[in-house]
C-alpha positions as CSV (number, residue, x, y, z in Angstrom):
1,M,101.9,123.6,-7.5
2,N,104.5,120.9,-8.1
3,R,105.0,117.8,-5.9
4,R,108.0,119.3,-4.0
5,S,106.2,122.5,-3.0
6,L,103.2,120.3,-1.7
7,C,105.6,118.1,0.3
8,V,107.2,121.1,1.9
9,A,103.8,122.8,2.7
10,L,102.5,119.4,4.3
11,A,105.6,119.0,6.3
12,G,105.5,122.8,7.5
13,L,101.8,122.4,8.5
14,P,102.2,120.8,11.8
15,L,105.2,123.1,12.6
16,T,103.0,126.2,12.2
17,T,100.0,124.8,14.0
18,A,102.2,123.9,16.9
19,M,103.6,127.4,17.0
20,A,100.2,129.1,17.0
21,V,98.9,126.8,19.8
22,R,102.1,127.6,21.7
23,A,101.5,131.4,21.2
24,Q,97.9,131.1,22.7
25,A,97.9,132.4,26.4
26,G,97.1,129.5,29.0
27,P,94.8,130.2,31.8
28,T,95.9,132.8,34.7
29,Y,95.4,131.1,38.0
30,R,94.1,133.4,40.7
31,I,95.4,132.8,44.2
32,A,94.1,134.5,47.3
33,W,96.9,134.8,50.0
34,V,95.1,135.2,53.4
35,T,97.2,136.4,56.3
36,T,96.9,138.0,59.5
37,D,100.3,139.3,59.0
38,P,100.4,143.2,58.4
39,G,99.8,144.0,54.7
40,N,102.4,146.8,54.4
41,G,105.3,144.8,55.9
42,A,107.6,142.2,54.7
43,L,106.2,138.8,54.2
44,P,108.8,136.3,54.0
45,N,106.4,133.3,53.6
46,L,104.8,134.9,50.6
47,E,108.2,135.9,49.0
48,A,109.2,132.1,49.5
49,F,105.7,131.0,48.0
50,R,106.4,133.4,45.0
51,A,109.8,131.9,44.5
52,G,108.5,128.4,44.5
53,L,105.9,129.3,42.0
54,R,108.7,130.7,39.7
55,D,110.7,127.7,40.2
56,L,107.8,125.6,38.8
57,G,107.4,128.0,35.8
58,Y,104.6,130.4,37.1
59,A,105.0,134.0,36.7
60,E,102.9,136.7,38.3
61,G,101.1,138.8,35.6
62,K,101.5,135.9,33.0
63,N,99.9,132.8,34.2
64,V,99.5,133.4,38.0
65,A,97.8,136.4,40.1
66,I,98.4,136.6,43.7
67,E,96.0,138.8,45.7
68,V,97.0,139.5,49.3
69,W,94.2,139.7,51.8
70,S,95.5,140.9,55.3
71,G,93.7,140.8,58.4
72,E,96.2,143.2,59.8
73,G,96.9,141.2,63.0
74,S,93.5,140.0,63.5
75,G,91.8,136.7,62.8
76,E,88.5,138.4,63.4
77,R,89.2,140.9,60.6
78,V,90.0,137.8,58.4
79,G,86.6,136.4,59.2
80,R,84.9,139.6,58.3
81,M,86.6,140.0,55.0
82,T,85.9,136.4,54.0
83,V,82.7,137.3,52.0
84,E,84.8,139.8,50.0
85,F,87.6,137.6,49.0
86,V,85.3,134.6,48.1
87,A,83.3,136.9,46.0
88,S,86.4,137.7,44.1
89,R,86.5,134.1,43.1
90,P,90.1,132.9,43.4
91,D,90.9,129.5,42.1
92,V,92.6,128.7,45.3
93,V,92.9,130.2,48.9
94,V,96.2,130.0,50.7
95,A,95.9,130.5,54.4
96,A,99.2,131.6,55.8
97,G,98.9,130.3,59.3
98,G,96.4,129.1,62.0
99,L,95.1,132.6,62.8
100,A,94.1,133.0,59.0
101,L,92.8,129.4,58.8
102,F,90.4,128.9,61.4
103,P,88.2,131.9,60.5
104,L,87.9,130.5,56.9
105,V,86.9,127.1,58.4
106,R,84.3,128.6,60.7
107,A,83.0,130.7,57.7
108,G,82.5,127.5,55.7
109,V,84.8,128.4,52.7
110,K,84.0,126.0,49.9
111,L,87.0,127.1,47.5
112,P,89.9,124.8,47.4
113,L,92.1,125.8,50.5
114,V,95.8,125.0,51.1
115,Y,97.3,125.7,54.6
116,S,100.0,124.7,56.8
117,V,99.5,124.2,60.5
118,S,102.0,123.5,63.5
119,A,99.5,121.0,64.9
120,D,97.9,117.9,64.3
121,P,95.4,118.5,61.5
122,V,93.5,115.3,62.5
123,E,93.3,116.3,66.1
124,A,92.1,119.8,65.2
125,R,89.5,118.2,63.1
126,L,90.8,119.8,59.8
127,A,91.5,116.7,58.2
128,E,90.0,113.0,58.4
129,S,93.2,111.3,58.5
130,F,97.0,111.9,57.5
131,A,96.3,109.8,54.4
132,R,93.1,111.7,53.1
133,R,92.5,115.4,52.9
134,S,89.0,116.8,54.1
135,R,86.6,118.6,51.9
136,T,88.5,120.9,49.7
137,M,91.4,121.6,52.0
138,T,94.7,120.2,51.9
139,C,97.7,121.0,54.2
140,I,101.4,120.7,55.2
141,S,101.7,119.6,58.8
142,L,104.7,121.2,60.6
143,F,103.7,118.8,63.5
144,A,106.4,116.2,63.9
145,L,106.7,114.1,67.2
146,S,110.4,113.6,66.6
147,L,110.6,117.4,67.2
148,V,108.6,117.5,70.3
149,G,111.1,117.5,73.5
């Protein structure tokens, strides 16, 4: 092997290594979307969530999987199915609304839990303070004093 061939081979080695690493599939994140909305109807919040994930570069079936768990209009049903969806071992649980959230809190779900609530999460004892999340839960509060009449 002459010197030129060796230099070309050595120069191409990082490129081929980088291409092989990029070709490897990354992890698929599993999300449990828990709602009291009917499972057979349109879920605009879920569609907005999916669009947001796409904007961040996540693609269902590629690097994220969303499984919808519907209480079909009942928080009690959400409470009953908690054991089942926790056993499915999602990476994160998204509670779509308070009716879906409170049964999860009562059941003591230890998985990372993301929720939005139109109440004061500190007053509802869901968070220690606005600056610090509680346990494995984090939220977006839709409660704003400037909106209260």
